[in-house]
Residue frames as a rotation matrix with the C-alpha (Angstrom) as fourth column:
MET 1
0.592 0.806 0.000 0.00
0.806 -0.592 0.000 0.00
0.000 0.000 -1.000 0.00
THR 2
-0.359 -0.732 0.578 1.42
0.699 -0.622 -0.353 3.41
0.618 0.278 0.736 -0.89
ALA 3
-0.704 0.053 -0.708 1.27
0.537 -0.613 -0.579 6.59
-0.465 -0.788 0.404 1.12
ALA 4
-0.929 0.348 -0.122 -0.90
-0.347 -0.711 0.611 7.99
0.126 0.610 0.782 -1.66
ALA 5
-0.183 0.898 -0.400 -3.78
-0.150 0.377 0.914 5.65
0.972 0.227 0.066 -0.82
THR 6
-0.584 0.113 0.804 -5.72
-0.812 -0.068 -0.580 5.21
-0.011 -0.991 0.131 2.38
ALA 7
-0.493 0.401 -0.772 -7.11
-0.063 0.868 0.492 1.80
0.868 0.291 -0.403 3.24
THR 8
-0.465 0.417 0.781 -9.87
-0.878 -0.104 -0.467 0.96
-0.113 -0.903 0.414 5.69
ALA 9
-0.972 0.207 -0.108 -11.58
0.195 0.975 0.111 -2.28
0.128 0.087 -0.988 6.55
ASP 10
-0.322 0.930 0.179 -15.33
-0.664 -0.357 0.657 -2.43
0.675 0.093 0.732 6.08
GLY 11
0.117 0.469 0.875 -17.65
-0.974 0.228 0.008 -4.35
-0.196 -0.853 0.483 8.41
LEU 12
0.964 0.263 -0.032 -17.01
-0.262 0.929 -0.262 -7.57
-0.039 0.261 0.964 6.47
GLY 13
0.437 -0.874 0.214 -13.24
0.151 0.306 0.940 -7.39
-0.887 -0.378 0.265 6.81
ARG 14
0.465 -0.276 0.842 -12.71
0.885 0.105 -0.454 -6.35
0.037 0.956 0.292 3.19
MET 15
-0.423 -0.668 -0.613 -10.25
0.575 -0.720 0.388 -3.59
-0.700 -0.189 0.688 2.38
SER 16
0.677 0.606 0.418 -11.58
0.728 -0.472 -0.496 -0.49
-0.103 0.640 -0.761 0.70
VAL 17
-0.480 -0.875 -0.069 -9.14
0.824 -0.476 0.306 1.91
-0.300 0.089 0.950 -0.94
HIS 18
0.541 0.671 -0.507 -10.15
0.492 -0.742 -0.456 5.57
-0.682 -0.003 -0.732 -1.16
HIS 19
0.943 -0.092 0.318 -9.25
0.245 -0.453 -0.857 8.11
0.223 0.887 -0.405 -3.83
VAL 20
0.216 -0.958 -0.188 -5.53
0.923 0.137 0.360 8.65
-0.319 -0.251 0.914 -4.28
ASP 21
0.523 -0.128 -0.842 -3.63
-0.037 -0.991 0.128 11.92
-0.851 -0.036 -0.523 -4.69
GLN 22
-0.125 -0.625 -0.770 -1.44
-0.936 -0.184 0.301 10.53
-0.330 0.758 -0.562 -7.47
ALA 23
0.449 0.261 -0.855 -1.35
-0.663 0.739 -0.122 7.52
0.600 0.621 0.504 -9.77
ALA 24
-0.100 -0.419 0.903 -0.83
-0.934 0.351 0.059 4.43
-0.342 -0.838 -0.426 -7.59
PRO 25
0.146 0.147 -0.978 -0.19
-0.701 0.713 0.002 1.19
0.698 0.685 0.207 -9.50
GLU 26
-0.832 -0.555 0.008 1.01
-0.387 0.569 -0.726 -0.51
0.398 -0.607 -0.688 -6.30
VAL 27
-0.330 0.796 0.508 -2.57
-0.768 0.086 -0.635 -0.80
-0.549 -0.600 0.583 -5.06
LEU 28
0.657 0.548 -0.517 -3.43
-0.753 0.505 -0.422 -2.91
0.030 0.667 0.745 -8.11
LEU 29
-0.050 -0.780 -0.623 -0.11
-0.592 0.526 -0.611 -4.78
0.804 0.339 -0.488 -8.16
SER 30
-0.740 -0.257 0.622 -0.59
-0.672 0.310 -0.672 -5.89
-0.020 -0.915 -0.402 -4.56
ARG 31
0.065 0.875 0.480 -3.82
-0.642 0.405 -0.651 -7.69
-0.764 -0.266 0.588 -5.56
LEU 32
0.601 0.117 -0.790 -2.48
-0.772 0.339 -0.537 -9.48
0.205 0.933 0.294 -8.65
GLU 33
0.666 -0.393 0.634 -0.82
-0.009 0.846 0.533 -12.87
-0.746 -0.361 0.560 -9.00
GLY 34
0.396 -0.601 0.694 2.40
0.866 0.497 -0.064 -13.58
-0.307 0.626 0.717 -10.86
VAL 35
0.983 -0.038 -0.178 3.60
-0.074 -0.977 -0.200 -9.97
-0.166 0.210 -0.964 -10.83
GLN 36
0.229 -0.943 0.242 6.93
0.882 0.306 0.359 -9.53
-0.412 0.131 0.902 -12.58
LYS 37
0.176 -0.281 -0.943 8.90
-0.158 -0.954 0.255 -6.38
-0.972 0.104 -0.212 -13.42
ALA 38
0.132 -0.107 0.985 8.91
0.915 0.396 -0.080 -5.80
-0.382 0.912 0.150 -17.18
GLY 39
-0.172 -0.279 0.945 10.63
0.705 -0.705 -0.080 -2.75
0.688 0.652 0.318 -18.68
ARG 40
-0.817 -0.094 0.568 9.24
-0.205 -0.874 -0.441 0.40
0.538 -0.477 0.695 -17.06
GLY 41
0.036 0.917 0.396 6.20
-0.930 -0.114 0.348 -1.42
0.365 -0.381 0.850 -15.74
HIS 42
-0.591 -0.123 0.797 4.97
-0.543 0.792 -0.280 -4.83
-0.597 -0.599 -0.535 -14.66
ARG 43
-0.356 0.541 -0.762 3.34
-0.589 0.504 0.632 -7.93
0.726 0.674 0.139 -16.12
ALA 44
-0.698 0.215 0.683 0.93
-0.558 0.435 -0.707 -10.14
-0.449 -0.875 -0.184 -14.20
ARG 45
-0.822 0.540 0.180 -1.75
0.567 0.753 0.334 -12.78
0.045 0.376 -0.925 -14.63
CYS 46
-0.693 0.641 0.331 -5.04
-0.428 -0.734 0.527 -11.20
0.580 0.223 0.783 -15.60
PRO 47
-0.892 0.380 0.244 -7.63
-0.083 0.392 -0.916 -11.71
-0.444 -0.838 -0.318 -12.85
ALA 48
-0.075 0.923 -0.378 -10.47
-0.793 -0.285 -0.539 -11.19
-0.605 0.259 0.753 -15.33
CYS 49
0.510 0.285 -0.811 -9.60
-0.806 0.487 -0.336 -13.84
0.300 0.825 0.478 -17.92
GLY 50
0.763 -0.188 0.619 -7.36
-0.320 0.723 0.613 -16.08
-0.562 -0.665 0.491 -15.84
GLY 51
0.847 -0.501 -0.179 -4.72
0.084 0.458 -0.885 -18.40
0.525 0.734 0.430 -17.21
THR 52
0.655 -0.678 -0.334 -1.11
0.642 0.265 0.719 -18.88
-0.399 -0.686 0.609 -16.24
SER 53
-0.157 -0.742 0.652 0.54
0.926 -0.341 -0.164 -16.45
0.344 0.578 0.740 -18.65
ARG 54
-0.331 -0.059 -0.942 1.25
0.571 -0.808 -0.149 -12.86
-0.752 -0.587 0.301 -17.75
LYS 55
-0.191 0.386 0.903 -1.20
0.951 -0.154 0.267 -11.17
0.242 0.910 -0.338 -20.15
LEU 56
0.810 0.576 -0.110 -1.74
0.579 -0.758 0.299 -8.05
0.088 -0.306 -0.948 -18.06
SER 57
-0.306 -0.886 0.350 0.53
0.775 -0.445 -0.449 -5.03
0.553 0.134 0.822 -18.49
ILE 58
0.786 0.468 -0.403 0.59
0.617 -0.615 0.491 -2.31
-0.018 -0.635 -0.772 -15.80
THR 59
-0.328 -0.888 0.323 2.62
0.873 -0.416 -0.255 0.87
0.361 0.199 0.911 -16.33
GLU 60
0.457 0.379 -0.805 2.67
0.627 -0.779 -0.010 4.31
-0.631 -0.500 -0.594 -14.76
ALA 61
-0.539 -0.596 0.596 3.15
0.842 -0.406 0.356 7.14
0.030 0.693 0.720 -17.28
ASP 62
-0.669 0.205 0.714 2.36
0.102 -0.927 0.361 10.85
0.736 0.315 0.599 -17.28
GLY 63
-0.825 0.294 0.483 0.76
-0.565 -0.375 -0.735 10.63
-0.034 -0.879 0.475 -13.84
ARG 64
0.308 0.946 -0.102 -1.65
-0.951 0.310 0.004 7.86
0.036 0.095 0.995 -14.87
VAL 65
-0.396 -0.314 0.863 -1.81
-0.357 0.919 0.170 4.12
-0.846 -0.240 -0.476 -14.40
LEU 66
-0.065 0.306 -0.950 -2.03
-0.992 0.083 0.095 2.37
0.108 0.948 0.298 -17.76
ILE 67
-0.296 0.089 0.951 -3.53
-0.365 0.909 -0.199 -1.13
-0.883 -0.407 -0.236 -17.78
HIS 68
0.051 0.314 -0.948 -3.76
-0.995 0.102 -0.020 -3.41
0.090 0.944 0.317 -20.80
CYS 69
0.102 0.044 0.994 -4.79
-0.296 0.955 -0.012 -7.07
-0.950 -0.293 0.111 -21.03
PHE 70
-0.624 -0.422 -0.658 -3.36
-0.746 0.072 0.662 -8.77
-0.232 0.904 -0.360 -24.09
GLY 71
-0.851 0.432 0.300 -6.17
0.434 0.899 -0.063 -11.32
-0.297 0.076 -0.952 -23.74
GLY 72
-0.641 0.575 0.508 -8.66
0.304 -0.418 0.856 -8.58
0.705 0.703 0.093 -24.63
CYS 73
-0.048 0.649 -0.759 -10.23
0.997 0.072 -0.002 -7.87
0.053 -0.757 -0.651 -21.23
GLU 74
0.425 0.265 0.865 -11.65
0.220 -0.958 0.185 -4.42
0.878 0.111 -0.466 -20.56
THR 75
-0.612 -0.753 0.242 -9.72
-0.003 -0.303 -0.953 -2.50
0.791 -0.584 0.183 -17.90
ILE 76
-0.167 0.627 0.761 -12.83
-0.922 -0.373 0.105 -2.01
0.350 -0.684 0.640 -15.77
ASP 77
0.779 0.439 -0.447 -13.29
-0.319 0.892 0.319 -5.82
0.539 -0.106 0.835 -15.68
VAL 78
-0.053 -0.889 -0.455 -9.69
0.392 0.401 -0.828 -6.25
0.919 -0.222 0.327 -14.50
LEU 79
-0.704 -0.216 0.676 -10.20
-0.415 -0.648 -0.639 -3.72
0.576 -0.730 0.367 -11.71
GLN 80
0.234 0.897 0.376 -13.53
-0.916 0.074 0.394 -5.20
0.326 -0.436 0.839 -10.63
ALA 81
0.545 -0.058 -0.836 -12.00
-0.012 0.997 -0.078 -8.70
0.838 0.053 0.543 -10.53
VAL 82
-0.394 -0.741 -0.544 -9.69
0.641 0.204 -0.740 -7.53
0.659 -0.640 0.394 -7.72
GLY 83
0.281 0.669 -0.688 -12.25
0.960 -0.189 0.208 -5.30
0.009 -0.718 -0.695 -5.98
LEU 84
-0.581 -0.534 -0.614 -10.94
0.520 -0.824 0.225 -1.94
-0.626 -0.188 0.757 -7.18
ARG 85
0.715 0.685 0.141 -12.37
0.592 -0.486 -0.643 1.11
-0.372 0.543 -0.753 -8.92
TRP 86
0.339 -0.578 0.742 -10.66
0.633 -0.443 -0.634 3.70
0.696 0.685 0.216 -11.11
SER 87
0.668 -0.024 0.744 -10.61
-0.365 -0.881 0.299 6.12
0.649 -0.472 -0.597 -8.18
ASP 88
0.936 -0.331 0.117 -8.47
0.057 0.473 0.879 3.64
-0.346 -0.817 0.462 -6.24
ILE 89
0.206 -0.911 0.358 -5.55
0.833 0.355 0.424 3.94
-0.513 0.211 0.832 -8.66
GLN 90
-0.172 -0.218 0.961 -6.02
0.801 -0.598 0.007 7.23
0.573 0.771 0.278 -10.53
PRO 91
-0.871 -0.111 -0.478 -5.81
0.389 -0.751 -0.534 10.76
-0.300 -0.651 0.697 -9.13
PRO 92
0.115 0.990 -0.084 -9.07
0.718 -0.141 -0.681 12.69
-0.686 0.018 -0.727 -9.13
ARG 93
-0.352 -0.084 0.932 -9.92
0.770 -0.592 0.238 15.07
0.531 0.802 0.273 -11.92
HIS 94
-0.671 0.075 -0.738 -10.38
0.510 -0.675 -0.532 18.56
-0.538 -0.734 0.415 -10.65
TRP 95
-0.302 0.696 0.652 -13.74
0.742 -0.258 0.619 19.90
0.599 0.670 -0.438 -11.72
PRO 96
-0.805 0.083 0.587 -15.16
-0.320 -0.894 -0.313 23.19
0.499 -0.440 0.747 -10.56
GLU 97
-0.785 0.460 -0.416 -17.51
0.615 0.661 -0.430 22.49
0.077 -0.593 -0.801 -7.70
SER 98
-0.299 0.705 -0.644 -19.59
0.391 -0.525 -0.756 25.63
-0.871 -0.477 -0.119 -7.28
PRO 99
0.570 0.570 0.592 -21.75
0.790 -0.181 -0.586 27.37
-0.227 0.801 -0.553 -9.88
GLU 100
0.868 -0.286 -0.407 -19.56
-0.275 -0.957 0.089 30.46
-0.415 0.035 -0.909 -9.48
GLU 101
-0.152 -0.962 0.225 -16.39
-0.262 0.258 0.930 28.46
-0.953 0.083 -0.291 -10.24
ARG 102
-0.123 0.183 0.975 -18.07
0.809 0.588 -0.008 27.03
-0.575 0.788 -0.220 -13.35
ARG 103
0.886 0.459 0.062 -19.12
0.423 -0.747 -0.512 30.54
-0.188 0.480 -0.857 -14.46
GLN 104
0.525 -0.764 -0.374 -15.57
-0.497 -0.632 0.594 31.81
-0.691 -0.126 -0.712 -13.95
LEU 105
-0.370 -0.661 0.653 -14.14
0.165 0.645 0.746 28.94
-0.914 0.384 -0.130 -16.00
ARG 106
0.267 0.542 0.797 -16.64
0.912 0.125 -0.391 29.53
-0.312 0.831 -0.461 -18.81
ARG 107
0.947 0.063 -0.314 -15.84
0.014 -0.988 -0.155 33.25
-0.320 0.142 -0.937 -18.73
ALA 108
0.109 -0.989 -0.103 -12.09
-0.436 -0.141 0.889 32.57
-0.894 -0.051 -0.446 -18.92
ALA 109
-0.327 -0.184 0.927 -12.61
0.593 0.724 0.353 30.16
-0.736 0.665 -0.127 -21.83
ARG 110
0.623 0.627 0.467 -14.73
0.766 -0.370 -0.525 32.68
-0.157 0.685 -0.711 -23.74
GLU 111
0.801 -0.393 -0.451 -12.20
-0.310 -0.917 0.250 35.47
-0.512 -0.061 -0.857 -23.10
ALA 112
-0.256 -0.911 0.324 -9.41
-0.118 0.362 0.925 33.21
-0.960 0.198 -0.200 -24.38
ALA 113
-0.034 0.334 0.942 -11.51
0.890 0.438 -0.123 32.44
-0.454 0.834 -0.312 -27.47
LEU 114
0.915 0.382 -0.131 -12.03
0.308 -0.869 -0.388 36.17
-0.262 0.315 -0.912 -28.02
ILE 115
0.356 -0.865 -0.353 -8.31
-0.489 -0.495 0.719 36.91
-0.796 -0.084 -0.599 -27.82
THR 116
-0.455 -0.504 0.734 -7.66
0.284 0.700 0.656 34.07
-0.844 0.507 -0.175 -30.28
ALA 117
0.195 0.668 0.718 -10.39
0.917 0.136 -0.375 35.27
-0.348 0.732 -0.586 -32.66
LEU 118
0.545 0.075 -0.835 -9.31
0.079 -0.996 -0.038 38.92
-0.835 -0.045 -0.548 -32.82
PRO 119
-0.536 -0.778 -0.329 -6.62
-0.284 -0.200 0.938 38.44
-0.795 0.596 -0.114 -35.51
GLU 120
-0.682 0.364 0.635 -9.10
0.695 0.592 0.408 36.50
-0.228 0.719 -0.657 -37.68
LEU 121
0.443 0.869 -0.219 -11.67
0.779 -0.494 -0.386 39.30
-0.444 0.001 -0.896 -37.25
ALA 122
0.162 -0.480 -0.862 -9.04
-0.202 -0.871 0.447 41.90
-0.966 0.101 -0.238 -38.17
TYR 123
-0.848 -0.453 0.276 -8.25
0.117 0.348 0.930 39.93
-0.517 0.821 -0.242 -41.33
ALA 124
-0.254 0.841 0.478 -11.95
0.950 0.310 -0.043 39.74
-0.184 0.443 -0.878 -42.24
THR 125
0.592 0.484 -0.644 -12.45
0.404 -0.870 -0.282 43.48
-0.697 -0.094 -0.711 -41.80
ALA 126
-0.311 -0.772 -0.555 -9.38
-0.305 -0.472 0.827 44.17
-0.900 0.427 -0.089 -43.99
VAL 127
-0.793 0.094 0.602 -10.85
0.539 0.569 0.621 41.94
-0.284 0.817 -0.502 -46.73
VAL 128
0.265 0.964 0.034 -14.16
0.913 -0.240 -0.331 43.82
-0.311 0.119 -0.943 -46.55
ARG 129
0.388 -0.184 -0.903 -12.34
-0.008 -0.981 0.196 47.18
-0.922 -0.068 -0.382 -46.73
LEU 130
-0.690 -0.714 -0.119 -10.30
-0.166 -0.004 0.986 46.10
-0.704 0.700 -0.116 -49.78
ALA 131
-0.554 0.572 0.605 -13.38
0.820 0.502 0.275 44.70
-0.146 0.648 -0.747 -51.52
ALA 132
0.491 0.749 -0.446 -15.29
0.668 -0.652 -0.359 47.94
-0.560 -0.122 -0.820 -50.80
GLN 133
-0.032 -0.596 -0.802 -12.43
-0.252 -0.772 0.584 49.99
-0.967 0.221 -0.126 -52.27
GLN 134
-0.894 -0.325 0.310 -12.35
0.165 0.403 0.900 47.85
-0.417 0.856 -0.307 -55.40
LEU 135
-0.180 0.913 0.367 -16.13
0.979 0.204 -0.028 48.07
-0.100 0.354 -0.930 -55.85
HIS 136
0.419 0.279 -0.864 -16.06
0.354 -0.926 -0.128 51.83
-0.836 -0.253 -0.487 -55.18
ARG 137
-0.416 -0.666 -0.619 -13.61
-0.422 -0.462 0.780 52.19
-0.806 0.585 -0.089 -58.10
GLN 138
0.514 0.786 -0.343 -16.15
-0.726 0.186 -0.663 50.21
-0.457 0.589 0.666 -60.15
HIS 139
-0.483 -0.657 -0.579 -13.85
-0.802 0.597 -0.009 47.21
0.351 0.460 -0.815 -60.53
ALA 140
0.618 0.739 -0.269 -15.66
-0.600 0.664 0.446 43.88
0.508 -0.114 0.854 -60.47
LEU 141
0.070 -0.542 0.837 -14.50
-0.835 0.427 0.346 41.20
-0.546 -0.723 -0.423 -58.04
ASP 142
-0.333 -0.179 -0.926 -13.09
-0.706 0.699 0.118 38.07
0.626 0.692 -0.359 -59.63
GLU 143
0.509 0.631 -0.585 -14.27
-0.153 0.735 0.660 34.68
0.847 -0.247 0.471 -58.34
ALA 144
-0.158 -0.654 -0.740 -11.36
0.721 0.436 -0.539 34.26
0.675 -0.619 0.403 -55.89
ASP 145
-0.917 -0.159 0.367 -11.91
-0.073 -0.836 -0.544 37.72
0.393 -0.526 0.754 -54.41
TYR 146
-0.053 0.984 0.170 -15.65
-0.704 -0.158 0.693 37.06
0.708 -0.083 0.701 -54.17
GLN 147
0.449 0.166 -0.878 -15.05
0.292 0.901 0.319 33.77
0.844 -0.400 0.357 -52.30
THR 148
-0.607 -0.723 -0.331 -12.61
0.614 -0.162 -0.772 35.53
0.504 -0.672 0.542 -49.95
LEU 149
-0.718 0.419 0.555 -15.24
-0.509 -0.861 -0.010 38.20
0.474 -0.290 0.831 -49.29
LEU 150
0.359 0.878 -0.316 -17.84
-0.402 0.451 0.797 35.51
0.842 -0.159 0.515 -48.51
LYS 151
0.084 -0.424 -0.902 -15.42
0.700 0.669 -0.249 33.87
0.709 -0.610 0.353 -46.06
ALA 152
-0.891 -0.412 0.192 -14.81
0.196 -0.729 -0.656 37.25
0.410 -0.547 0.730 -44.41
GLU 153
-0.245 0.892 0.379 -18.56
-0.703 -0.433 0.565 37.74
0.668 -0.129 0.733 -44.07
GLU 154
0.485 0.376 -0.790 -18.81
0.151 0.853 0.499 34.35
0.861 -0.361 0.357 -42.36
ILE 155
-0.423 -0.731 -0.535 -16.02
0.731 0.073 -0.679 35.27
0.535 -0.678 0.504 -39.92
ILE 156
-0.871 0.132 0.473 -17.71
-0.282 -0.923 -0.261 38.56
0.402 -0.361 0.841 -39.07
GLY 157
0.150 0.985 -0.083 -21.08
-0.562 0.154 0.812 36.81
0.813 -0.076 0.577 -38.63
ASN 158
0.271 -0.132 -0.953 -19.50
0.569 0.821 0.048 34.27
0.777 -0.555 0.298 -36.26
ALA 159
-0.798 -0.595 -0.099 -17.91
0.460 -0.493 -0.739 37.12
0.390 -0.635 0.667 -34.29
ARG 160
-0.496 0.703 0.509 -21.27
-0.614 -0.699 0.366 38.85
0.614 -0.131 0.779 -34.05
GLU 161
0.482 0.688 -0.543 -22.89
-0.122 0.666 0.736 35.68
0.868 -0.289 0.405 -32.67
PHE 162
-0.144 -0.644 -0.752 -20.03
0.765 0.410 -0.498 35.27
0.628 -0.647 0.433 -30.21
PHE 163
-0.927 -0.236 0.292 -20.37
0.047 -0.845 -0.532 38.84
0.372 -0.480 0.795 -28.93
CYS 164
-0.108 0.962 0.252 -24.17
-0.665 -0.258 0.700 38.58
0.739 -0.092 0.668 -28.67
GLU 165
0.510 0.252 -0.822 -23.86
0.278 0.856 0.435 35.34
0.814 -0.451 0.367 -26.67
SER 166
-0.490 -0.768 -0.412 -21.11
0.709 -0.075 -0.702 36.83
0.508 -0.636 0.581 -24.49
LYS 167
-0.765 0.267 0.587 -23.24
-0.388 -0.918 -0.088 39.88
0.515 -0.295 0.805 -23.78
ARG 168
0.300 0.936 -0.186 -26.21
-0.444 0.309 0.841 37.66
0.845 -0.169 0.508 -22.93
LEU 169
0.476 -0.181 -0.861 -24.06
0.618 0.765 0.181 35.69
0.626 -0.618 0.476 -20.49
GLY 170
0.996 -0.073 0.047 -22.49
-0.086 -0.756 0.649 38.84
-0.012 -0.651 -0.759 -19.06
VAL 171
0.468 -0.879 0.088 -18.98
0.830 0.471 0.299 37.83
-0.304 -0.067 0.950 -20.16
ALA 172
0.102 -0.466 0.879 -18.15
0.759 -0.535 -0.372 40.89
0.644 0.705 0.299 -22.21
HIS 173
0.208 0.056 0.977 -18.86
-0.268 -0.957 0.112 43.30
0.941 -0.284 -0.184 -19.36
GLY 174
-0.686 -0.630 0.366 -17.36
-0.513 0.062 -0.856 41.40
0.516 -0.775 -0.365 -16.42
């Protein structure tokens, strides 16, 4: 058992592992048979499909526990076969808990999208200005210029929808 996991016995004497702070393959490894070090990870007998060969691969990478049964078992079946859940070996995902935190995250995402979209909007307005100048001089637009103008109109329309939605949600004005 690692320091990252906390174990308690339930009323029936079974061990229950609670959510870990970091990836903890040792919790799973301690419940498997035939565990053998293999490269950067381990191989073991699969508790879901059985057999004597070490078909189960367990590796820790990028802060996650990676589990693969070469016999074709689903990972959830492997975990259930030894009485574990994903939360017993994987760190929790951090989701915003309060409505205000969710609003702040949505606002930050929309503001980031706005900052990213500004150069595209500037390009579209430049296309419209150039097309207007050409039409003002009574020069017809060729097909390529016309298609570029249509694309610019689409970009500006999308920006308008974005700003209207942002205003409705109160993002644009704090």
